[in-house]
N, C-alpha and C positions, 0 to 999 in steps of 0.2 A: 358370508357364513352366518348361519342362524344357530343360536345356542339356547338350550333349556337347562335350567339348574333346579334340582330338587333338594331343598334344605331339609334333611331328615334329622331325627334326634341323635343318631349315631354316625351316619354317613351323609356326605354331600355328593350327589350324583349328577353328572353332566353328560348331555348328549349334544353333539355338534354335527350340523349338516352343511356340507358345501358341495353343491351340485349333486352328483350321484354318490358321493362319499359321506359315510356316517361314521363318526368316532364317538367313543364313550369312555369316561374315566370316573374314578371315585377318589375322594379324599375325606379324612375324618372331619366331622362337624366340630365346630369350636365356638359355642355360644350363639347368640342371636345374629342373624345375617345383617351385614352392613356393607358399605362400599369396599372395605378391606377384604371381606369374605368373597365378594363378587370377583375382585381382582385376583385373589388367591385361587379361586376355582378356575378362572381362565388360564392362569399361569401353570397350574398343575397339568393341564393338557396342551401346553404350548400353543395357546390360541390367542394371538395378539389382538388387543382391543381394536386396533386400526382395521382389522379384517372382519370385524363383527358388525352385522347390520342390525340385528335385533336379539334381545335376550328375554326369554320367557322364564319366569320364576314361579316356583310353587313350593309347598311344604310349610314348615313352621315359621311363623312371624314374617311371612313374605310382605304383609301389609306395611311393615315398618320400613321397607326399602323405599328409596326415592323413586321418582318417575322415570329417571334416566341415569345413565352412567356415562359421563363424558360425551353427552350428546346422543348416545345410543339409547333408544327407548327400552324400558323394562316393562314387560307385559305380564301382570300378575294373572295366574291361572288357578282356579279353584282346585284344591287337591283331590276332592272326590271325583270330579270330572277327569282330572289327569290320570288317576288310578284306573278308572273304568276304560277310558279311551286307550291308554297304553297297554292294558292287559288284553283288550280285544285285538289291538294291532299285532302284538307279539304272537298271539294264538291264532290269528287269521280267522276270527269269528265275528259274527254280527251281533250276538248277544251271549251273555254269560254272567255268572256270579263271579266277580273278580275280587280276589283276596290279596291285600298287600300285607305280607308278613315281614315286617321290619322289626324295629325295637318293640313295638306293640303290633296289634293286628287289626286291620279294618276290612270289612266286607262291603262291597259296592255292587249293586245291581246295575248292569250296563246293557242297554238295548239300543243299538245304533248310536245316535249322538245324545241320548238321554241317560244320565247316570244319577243314582241316588244312594245315599248311605243307608245300609240295612242294619248292621250290627257290628260288633267287634269285641275284642278282649284285650286286657292288659298283658296277656300271656303272649310272648313273642321272642324275638332274638335277644332283647334286653333281659328278659326273664332267664333265658338259657345261660347267657353269659354271667349274669349276676349270681345265679345259683352255682355255676361252675367255679366262680371265684371263691365262694364260700366253702364248697364241698371238695373240690379237687385242685384249687389253687391256680387256676389259669383262666384268662379271658381271651385266649387265642382260638378263634373259630376253627382253624385247621387242626390244632391239637385236640380240641374237644371232639371234632368230627372223626379224627383217626381213632381216638379212644373209644368213641361210641360204636364205631363199626367193629371193633375188636371185642366189645363187651357183651354181656347178657343182661338185658333189663330185668328179667325175672329173678335175678339174684336178689333184687330189692322189691320187686312188685309181687303182689298176689294175683294169681290167675283165676279166670272164671272156673276152670276145672277144680281148683283147690277150694273155691267158695261154694260152688254148686254141684260139683261132682261130675261135670261134663260140659259140653257145648251148650249154647243157648241161641236159638234162631240161626242166623248166618255166622255167628261168632264162634270160632273154634275154642277148644278147651284151654289153649295156651294164651288166649287173649287177656290183656290186662283187666283185672277187676278192680284193683285198688293200687294206684300209683304209690310206691314206697310203703305199701302196706305191710310187707314182711318186716321192715325195720320197726314199725309200730308195735309188732308183736314181741320182738326180742332183738337184742343187738345182732348186727350182721357184719361179718368181716368181709366187706366187699372191696374189690379192687377199684382203682380209679376208672378203669375201662367200664366196669359194671355200673358205676355211678353215672358216668357220662352217657351210657346207653339208656339208663333209666330216665335221665333228664331229657334227652332227645325224644324218647318215647312219650313222655308226659306232654311236652310242649307240642310236638307234632300231632298227637292225638287230640288235644284240646282244639287246636286250630282246625284240623280236618273235620271233626264232629260239628263244630260251630258252623263251618262253611257249608257242609252238606245240609244241615238243618235250615240254614238261611236260604240256600238255593231252592230247596223244596218248598219252603214257605212262599217264595217269590215265583214259583213255577218256572224256574230257570235251570238250564243245563247247557253245557257242563260247568264245572267249577274250574276257574283258572287261578292258580296261585303264583303270585309274583313276590318281589322283595328279596333282599339279600340273604334272608334265612334259607332260601331255596338254593343258595350256592353250596350248601352242605349236602353231600350225598346221603348221609344218614337221615337227615330230615326229609329229603325227597322220598327215601324208602319208606319211612313211617307214614307219610301222607298217602303214598300209593297203596300201602297195605290197608289203611283205614278205608280208602275208596273201594278197594276190592271187597272188604268185609261188608260194606253197606251198599254195594252195587251202584256206586256213584262214579261218574266220569270226571276224574280229577286230572287236569292237565297242568304241567309245569313247564312253560316255555323257556328256551335258552335265553339268557340275558335278562331274566326276570327282575334282577336288582335295579334295572334301568327303566322299568316300565312306566313309572310315574313321570320321570323326566321326559321320556318319549311322548307320553300323552300330553304333557305341557307343550312340547314342541309342535305337535300336530294341531292342538287347539289354538296356539298363538298364530299359526299360519292361516287359520280361518278367520281370525279377528279382523 
């Protein structure tokens, strides 16, 4: 069995491959990775160390890990390369601008086996959950997602139509002009659903616009968005809407939360 572990800021993602069978699982991240965290990651997926031939590691603080775990080699994989390779593999593409939307957001240009960091933003899933805690009292992604799908972001946002009197370019009149701009003008009695919708709207728009701009600057298409933020249907809908507005090909492959771990697994197999 070959294992890859991606130590993220919020989640630790694991992909295991044994013959033609691939499994994946997630557990919460808990501080800097060490031998205890490695063993916990294996145990969470019922992957006995005795059955593991090699472990690829990527993500934060991977360099602090030892070179092996009970005789099994640990193969460190650069996170930028893992993001790019994993995104291309999930999307079935040879080149793309791959975005990892996790706690924060990174944009990686990926062409074949060459990957390089282009840009990023601190706006991501951590932003969404942090603001959700402050404004609606929850950090449960499923609850935030359900609320967002039921709410109206323009209960809190100002639209292009309100600011300019109509659409501009490809953007329809009901497109966001100022996130939470209505609240800046006067107090708003918004429901938790409306707040969640406005938060998802803001985070998704920031990620999508940065990704589209980065892809066009690099001469790459399409944009592939990975990371656990894409587990939320409300976020996927916002990304798709921005892609439509800007005439961009945004693809969100299934299992995107495991893209970086998958990329690490692929790269370790080539080492």
